[in-house]
N, CA, C and O atoms as a printed pandas DataFrame, in Angstrom:
     atom_number atom_name residue_name chain_id  residue_number  x_coord  y_coord  z_coord
0              1         N          MET        A               1   15.032   15.034   -6.916
1              2        CA          MET        A               1   13.807   15.455   -6.256
2              3         C          MET        A               1   14.140   15.813   -4.809
3              4         O          MET        A               1   14.825   15.070   -4.107
4              5         N          ARG        A               2   13.646   16.950   -4.394
5              6        CA          ARG        A               2   13.860   17.342   -3.005
6              7         C          ARG        A               2   13.065   16.423   -2.095
7              8         O          ARG        A               2   12.020   15.890   -2.469
8              9         N          THR        A               3   13.590   16.253   -0.889
9             10        CA          THR        A               3   12.949   15.352    0.071
10            11         C          THR        A               3   11.516   15.783    0.352
11            12         O          THR        A               3   10.621   14.942    0.435
12            13         N          GLU        A               4   11.291   17.102    0.501
13            14        CA          GLU        A               4    9.934   17.576    0.789
14            15         C          GLU        A               4    8.984   17.252   -0.355
15            16         O          GLU        A               4    7.799   16.999   -0.136
16            17         N          ASP        A               5    9.513   17.262   -1.584
17            18        CA          ASP        A               5    8.679   16.958   -2.748
18            19         C          ASP        A               5    8.286   15.487   -2.809
19            20         O          ASP        A               5    7.319   15.134   -3.484
20            21         N          ARG        A               6    9.001   14.651   -2.134
21            22        CA          ARG        A               6    8.688   13.214   -2.109
22            23         C          ARG        A               6    7.432   12.944   -1.282
23            24         O          ARG        A               6    6.739   11.951   -1.504
24            25         N          ILE        A               7    7.148   13.815   -0.344
25            26        CA          ILE        A               7    5.982   13.638    0.529
26            27         C          ILE        A               7    4.697   13.583   -0.288
27            28         O          ILE        A               7    3.863   12.706   -0.063
28            29         N          TRP        A               8    4.523   14.501   -1.229
29            30        CA          TRP        A               8    3.235   14.643   -1.911
30            31         C          TRP        A               8    2.873   13.455   -2.795
31            32         O          TRP        A               8    1.713   13.043   -2.791
32            33         N          PRO        A               9    3.805   12.887   -3.551
33            34        CA          PRO        A               9    3.428   11.663   -4.285
34            35         C          PRO        A               9    3.050   10.512   -3.343
35            36         O          PRO        A               9    2.162    9.715   -3.645
36            37         N          LEU        A              10    3.731   10.441   -2.208
37            38        CA          LEU        A              10    3.393    9.398   -1.237
38            39         C          LEU        A              10    2.024    9.643   -0.624
39            40         O          LEU        A              10    1.257    8.704   -0.411
40            41         N          VAL        A              11    1.719   10.895   -0.342
41            42        CA          VAL        A              11    0.395   11.236    0.199
42            43         C          VAL        A              11   -0.684   10.876   -0.820
43            44         O          VAL        A              11   -1.717   10.310   -0.463
44            45         N          ALA        A              12   -0.445   11.203   -2.078
45            46        CA          ALA        A              12   -1.418   10.889   -3.124
46            47         C          ALA        A              12   -1.637    9.384   -3.219
47            48         O          ALA        A              12   -2.774    8.924   -3.318
48            49         N          LYS        A              13   -0.555    8.622   -3.189
49            50        CA          LYS        A              13   -0.686    7.166   -3.242
50            51         C          LYS        A              13   -1.420    6.639   -2.011
51            52         O          LYS        A              13   -2.201    5.693   -2.107
52            53         N          ARG        A              14   -1.167    7.253   -0.858
53            54        CA          ARG        A              14   -1.834    6.833    0.381
54            55         C          ARG        A              14   -3.334    7.084    0.295
55            56         O          ARG        A              14   -4.134    6.234    0.685
56            57         N          LEU        A              15   -3.714    8.250   -0.216
57            58        CA          LEU        A              15   -5.133    8.571   -0.339
58            59         C          LEU        A              15   -5.834    7.622   -1.310
59            60         O          LEU        A              15   -7.019    7.326   -1.152
60            61         N          ALA        A              16   -5.102    7.152   -2.306
61            62        CA          ALA        A              16   -5.673    6.220   -3.275
62            63         C          ALA        A              16   -5.526    4.769   -2.832
63            64         O          ALA        A              16   -5.868    3.851   -3.578
64            65         N          ASP        A              17   -5.021    4.563   -1.628
65            66        CA          ASP        A              17   -4.789    3.215   -1.086
66            67         C          ASP        A              17   -3.896    2.381   -2.004
67            68         O          ASP        A              17   -4.167    1.207   -2.257
68            69         N          GLU        A              18   -2.835    3.005   -2.494
69            70        CA          GLU        A              18   -1.913    2.325   -3.400
70            71         C          GLU        A              18   -0.491    2.235   -2.852
71            72         O          GLU        A              18    0.425    1.888   -3.597
72            73         N          THR        A              19   -0.283    2.536   -1.582
73            74        CA          THR        A              19    1.056    2.532   -1.023
74            75         C          THR        A              19    1.475    1.143   -0.561
75            76         O          THR        A              19    0.662    0.336   -0.111
76            77         N          THR        A              20    2.761    0.901   -0.688
77            78        CA          THR        A              20    3.331   -0.326   -0.140
78            79         C          THR        A              20    3.682   -0.076    1.324
79            80         O          THR        A              20    3.636    1.062    1.790
80            81         N          ILE        A              21    4.024   -1.108    2.027
81            82        CA          ILE        A              21    4.440   -0.961    3.425
82            83         C          ILE        A              21    5.684   -0.072    3.504
83            84         O          ILE        A              21    5.804    0.773    4.390
84            85         N          GLU        A              22    6.602   -0.279    2.565
85            86        CA          GLU        A              22    7.823    0.519    2.548
86            87         C          GLU        A              22    7.524    1.991    2.313
87            88         O          GLU        A              22    8.142    2.858    2.932
88            89         N          GLU        A              23    6.577    2.282    1.422
89            90        CA          GLU        A              23    6.210    3.669    1.159
90            91         C          GLU        A              23    5.524    4.299    2.360
91            92         O          GLU        A              23    5.735    5.477    2.650
92            93         N          LEU        A              24    4.706    3.526    3.057
93            94        CA          LEU        A              24    4.073    4.045    4.276
94            95         C          LEU        A              24    5.124    4.377    5.334
95            96         O          LEU        A              24    5.022    5.387    6.030
96            97         N          GLN        A              25    6.121    3.524    5.446
97            98        CA          GLN        A              25    7.202    3.780    6.389
98            99         C          GLN        A              25    7.996    5.012    5.976
99           100         O          GLN        A              25    8.365    5.830    6.819
100          101         N          GLU        A              26    8.257    5.143    4.684
101          102        CA          GLU        A              26    8.963    6.319    4.184
102          103         C          GLU        A              26    8.171    7.589    4.462
103          104         O          GLU        A              26    8.732    8.597    4.890
104          105         N          LEU        A              27    6.868    7.536    4.217
105          106        CA          LEU        A              27    6.013    8.692    4.479
106          107         C          LEU        A              27    6.040    9.046    5.956
107          108         O          LEU        A              27    6.131   10.221    6.310
108          109         N          ASP        A              28    5.963    8.057    6.809
109          110        CA          ASP        A              28    6.009    8.294    8.250
110          111         C          ASP        A              28    7.312    8.985    8.647
111          112         O          ASP        A              28    7.304    9.924    9.444
112          113         N          GLU        A              29    8.426    8.519    8.092
113          114        CA          GLU        A              29    9.728    9.127    8.396
114          115         C          GLU        A              29    9.801   10.563    7.881
115          116         O          GLU        A              29   10.321   11.444    8.566
116          117         N          LEU        A              30    9.288   10.796    6.694
117          118        CA          LEU        A              30    9.299   12.149    6.144
118          119         C          LEU        A              30    8.436   13.101    6.966
119          120         O          LEU        A              30    8.792   14.262    7.164
120          121         N          LEU        A              31    7.298   12.596    7.443
121          122        CA          LEU        A              31    6.428   13.445    8.264
122          123         C          LEU        A              31    7.078   13.776    9.603
123          124         O          LEU        A              31    6.841   14.848   10.161
124          125         N          LYS        A              32    7.883   12.876   10.112
125          126        CA          LYS        A              32    8.634   13.166   11.332
126          127         C          LYS        A              32    9.699   14.222   11.057
127          128         O          LYS        A              32    9.981   15.071   11.902
128          129         N          LYS        A              33   10.279   14.156    9.875
129          130        CA          LYS        A              33   11.336   15.095    9.491
130          131         C          LYS        A              33   10.764   16.476    9.164
131          132         O          LYS        A              33   11.407   17.497    9.410
132          133         N          TYR        A              34    9.561   16.496    8.611
133          134        CA          TYR        A              34    8.898   17.747    8.226
134          135         C          TYR        A              34    7.519   17.824    8.877
135          136         O          TYR        A              34    6.504   17.678    8.196
136          137         N          PRO        A              35    7.476   18.053   10.183
137          138        CA          PRO        A              35    6.188   18.018   10.893
138          139         C          PRO        A              35    5.221   19.134   10.482
139          140         O          PRO        A              35    4.023   19.026   10.744
140          141         N          GLY        A              36    5.699   20.172    9.863
141          142        CA          GLY        A              36    4.825   21.268    9.449
142          143         C          GLY        A              36    3.863   20.897    8.343
143          144         O          GLY        A              36    2.911   21.633    8.084
144          145         N          THR        A              37    4.084   19.793    7.694
145          146        CA          THR        A              37    3.185   19.384    6.613
146          147         C          THR        A              37    1.966   18.622    7.117
147          148         O          THR        A              37    1.029   18.386    6.354
148          149         N          ASP        A              38    1.964   18.238    8.378
149          150        CA          ASP        A              38    0.848   17.460    8.934
150          151         C          ASP        A              38   -0.501   18.126    8.698
151          152         O          ASP        A              38   -1.448   17.469    8.264
152          153         N          TRP        A              39   -0.597   19.409    8.977
153          154        CA          TRP        A              39   -1.887   20.094    8.864
154          155         C          TRP        A              39   -2.321   20.183    7.407
155          156         O          TRP        A              39   -3.512   20.086    7.112
156          157         N          GLN        A              40   -1.366   20.368    6.483
157          158        CA          GLN        A              40   -1.712   20.415    5.064
158          159         C          GLN        A              40   -2.252   19.063    4.601
159          160         O          GLN        A              40   -3.235   18.995    3.864
160          161         N          ILE        A              41   -1.607   18.009    5.035
161          162        CA          ILE        A              41   -2.037   16.667    4.656
162          163         C          ILE        A              41   -3.404   16.362    5.246
163          164         O          ILE        A              41   -4.239   15.743    4.586
164          165         N          LYS        A              42   -3.641   16.789    6.480
165          166        CA          LYS        A              42   -4.945   16.563    7.109
166          167         C          LYS        A              42   -6.052   17.264    6.327
167          168         O          LYS        A              42   -7.116   16.685    6.106
168          169         N          ILE        A              43   -5.813   18.491    5.910
169          170        CA          ILE        A              43   -6.818   19.228    5.137
170          171         C          ILE        A              43   -7.105   18.517    3.819
171          172         O          ILE        A              43   -8.264   18.347    3.438
172          173         N          ILE        A              44   -6.054   18.107    3.131
173          174        CA          ILE        A              44   -6.229   17.415    1.852
174          175         C          ILE        A              44   -6.939   16.081    2.056
175          176         O          ILE        A              44   -7.841   15.736    1.293
176          177         N          ALA        A              45   -6.539   15.334    3.075
177          178        CA          ALA        A              45   -7.155   14.032    3.341
178          179         C          ALA        A              45   -8.634   14.190    3.696
179          180         O          ALA        A              45   -9.475   13.426    3.222
180          181         N          ASP        A              46   -8.947   15.179    4.525
181          182        CA          ASP        A              46  -10.353   15.416    4.885
182          183         C          ASP        A              46  -11.167   15.760    3.641
183          184         O          ASP        A              46  -12.272   15.250    3.456
184          185         N          TRP        A              47  -10.621   16.625    2.791
185          186        CA          TRP        A              47  -11.307   17.012    1.561
186          187         C          TRP        A              47  -11.481   15.792    0.660
187          188         O          TRP        A              47  -12.556   15.583    0.098
188          189         N          TRP        A              48  -10.431   14.992    0.521
189          190        CA          TRP        A              48  -10.462   13.798   -0.332
190          191         C          TRP        A              48  -11.557   12.835    0.130
191          192         O          TRP        A              48  -12.374   12.384   -0.672
192          193         N          HIS        A              49  -11.565   12.527    1.417
193          194        CA          HIS        A              49  -12.537   11.561    1.930
194          195         C          HIS        A              49  -13.962   12.103    1.848
195          196         O          HIS        A              49  -14.901   11.342    1.612
196          197         N          GLU        A              50  -14.129   13.399    2.040
197          198        CA          GLU        A              50  -15.453   14.001    1.924
198          199         C          GLU        A              50  -15.960   13.886    0.486
199          200         O          GLU        A              50  -17.121   13.548    0.255
200          201         N          ASN        A              51  -15.087   14.169   -0.473
201          202        CA          ASN        A              51  -15.492   14.086   -1.877
202          203         C          ASN        A              51  -15.766   12.653   -2.301
203          204         O          ASN        A              51  -16.680   12.404   -3.086
204          205         N          ILE        A              52  -14.991   11.718   -1.795
205          206        CA          ILE        A              52  -15.229   10.307   -2.111
206          207         C          ILE        A              52  -16.603    9.890   -1.588
207          208         O          ILE        A              52  -17.355    9.215   -2.291
208          209         N          GLN        A              53  -16.930   10.285   -0.373
209          210        CA          GLN        A              53  -18.231    9.930    0.210
210          211         C          GLN        A              53  -19.371   10.550   -0.595
211          212         O          GLN        A              53  -20.400    9.911   -0.816
212          213         N          GLU        A              54  -19.183   11.808   -1.035
213          214        CA          GLU        A              54  -20.216   12.449   -1.850
214          215         C          GLU        A              54  -20.390   11.724   -3.175
215          216         O          GLU        A              54  -21.512   11.554   -3.650
216          217         N          GLU        A              55  -19.284   11.297   -3.772
217          218        CA          GLU        A              55  -19.347   10.580   -5.039
218          219         C          GLU        A              55  -20.066    9.240   -4.868
219          220         O          GLU        A              55  -20.884    8.857   -5.704
220          221         N          ILE        A              56  -19.760    8.547   -3.802
221          222        CA          ILE        A              56  -20.411    7.266   -3.536
222          223         C          ILE        A              56  -21.907    7.470   -3.329
223          224         O          ILE        A              56  -22.719    6.719   -3.868
224          225         N          ALA        A              57  -22.271    8.485   -2.549
225          226        CA          ALA        A              57  -23.685    8.772   -2.292
226          227         C          ALA        A              57  -24.396    9.136   -3.590
227          228         O          ALA        A              57  -25.525    8.709   -3.830
228          229         N          SER        A              58  -23.730    9.925   -4.421
229          230        CA          SER        A              58  -24.319   10.343   -5.690
230          231         C          SER        A              58  -24.552    9.138   -6.602
231          232         O          SER        A              58  -25.615    9.017   -7.210
232          233         N          LYS        A              59  -23.572    8.255   -6.698
233          234        CA          LYS        A              59  -23.727    7.055   -7.522
234          235         C          LYS        A              59  -24.812    6.154   -6.948
235          236         O          LYS        A              59  -25.583    5.545   -7.689
236          237         N          GLY        A              60  -24.864    6.074   -5.616
237          238        CA          GLY        A              60  -25.889    5.263   -4.974
238          239         C          GLY        A              60  -27.281    5.793   -5.270
239          240         O          GLY        A              60  -28.205    5.021   -5.528
240          241         N          ALA        A              61  -27.431    7.104   -5.233
241          242        CA          ALA        A              61  -28.720    7.715   -5.526
242          243         C          ALA        A              61  -29.121    7.461   -6.971
243          244         O          ALA        A              61  -30.291    7.202   -7.253
244          245         N          LEU        A              62  -28.173    7.532   -7.882
245          246        CA          LEU        A              62  -28.450    7.282   -9.298
246          247         C          LEU        A              62  -28.881    5.836   -9.512
247          248         O          LEU        A              62  -29.845    5.574  -10.232
248          249         N          ILE        A              63  -28.188    4.917   -8.903
249          250        CA          ILE        A              63  -28.545    3.493   -9.016
250          251         C          ILE        A              63  -29.937    3.247   -8.441
251          252         O          ILE        A              63  -30.734    2.512   -9.024
252          253         N          PHE        A              64  -30.228    3.864   -7.295
253          254        CA          PHE        A              64  -31.538    3.702   -6.671
254          255         C          PHE        A              64  -32.644    4.222   -7.584
255          256         O          PHE        A              64  -33.701    3.600   -7.697
256          257         N          GLU        A              65  -32.407    5.352   -8.232
257          258        CA          GLU        A              65  -33.409    5.901   -9.149
258          259         C          GLU        A              65  -33.638    4.963  -10.326
259          260         O          GLU        A              65  -34.776    4.793  -10.763
260          261         N          LYS        A              66  -32.584    4.354  -10.842
261          262        CA          LYS        A              66  -32.729    3.409  -11.951
262          263         C          LYS        A              66  -33.531    2.185  -11.509
263          264         O          LYS        A              66  -34.364    1.677  -12.261
264          265         N          ILE        A              67  -33.280    1.725  -10.308
265          266        CA          ILE        A              67  -34.021    0.582   -9.773
266          267         C          ILE        A              67  -35.502    0.935   -9.640
267          268         O          ILE        A              67  -36.369    0.142  -10.010
268          269         N          LYS        A              68  -35.787    2.120   -9.115
269          270        CA          LYS        A              68  -37.177    2.549   -8.978
270          271         C          LYS        A              68  -37.866    2.630  -10.341
271          272         O          LYS        A              68  -39.034    2.266  -10.474
272          273         N          GLU        A              69  -37.132    3.111  -11.357
273          274        CA          GLU        A              69  -37.700    3.202  -12.704
274          275         C          GLU        A              69  -38.028    1.807  -13.240
275          276         O          GLU        A              69  -39.077    1.608  -13.853
276          277         N          LYS        A              70  -37.145    0.853  -13.013
277          278        CA          LYS        A              70  -37.385   -0.516  -13.492
278          279         C          LYS        A              70  -38.577   -1.143  -12.775
279          280         O          LYS        A              70  -39.380   -1.843  -13.393
280          281         N          ILE        A              71  -38.690   -0.893  -11.483
281          282        CA          ILE        A              71  -39.825   -1.423  -10.721
282          283         C          ILE        A              71  -41.115   -0.811  -11.242
283          284         O          ILE        A              71  -42.110   -1.510  -11.431
284          285         N          LYS        A              72  -41.096    0.495  -11.474
285          286        CA          LYS        A              72  -42.281    1.163  -11.964
286          287         C          LYS        A              72  -42.667    0.636  -13.350
287          288         O          LYS        A              72  -43.847    0.458  -13.654
288          289         N          ALA        A              73  -41.649    0.390  -14.182
289          290        CA          ALA        A              73  -41.905   -0.114  -15.539
290          291         C          ALA        A              73  -42.538   -1.506  -15.493
291          292         O          ALA        A              73  -43.386   -1.822  -16.328
292          293         N          THR        A              74  -42.146   -2.328  -14.544
293          294        CA          THR        A              74  -42.716   -3.673  -14.446
294          295         C          THR        A              74  -44.124   -3.644  -13.868
295          296         O          THR        A              74  -44.912   -4.557  -14.112
296          297         N          GLU        A              75  -44.449   -2.601  -13.104
297          298        CA          GLU        A              75  -45.774   -2.481  -12.515
298          299         C          GLU        A              75  -46.800   -1.991  -13.527
299          300         O          GLU        A              75  -47.993   -2.264  -13.391
300          301         N          ASP        A              76  -46.335   -1.269  -14.538
301          302        CA          ASP        A              76  -47.263   -0.688  -15.530
302          303         C          ASP        A              76  -47.806   -1.681  -16.490
303          304         O          ASP        A              76  -48.591   -1.325  -17.368
């Protein structure tokens, strides 16, 4: 595996909060070695976190609607 190709699996693990301390250190060293990837990682990370927040909000809205339905059912 090329060194540059090692960055992306580490980035994916980082976004999923699955990296070890050693992997975080490795990622940091690789980013120092290949600084041009910083902007790509930032774009992906921003997109990832935005989608996670939307998913959480969507699930929260669904749960809230179910709660409202149960309350309404008990009032009837």
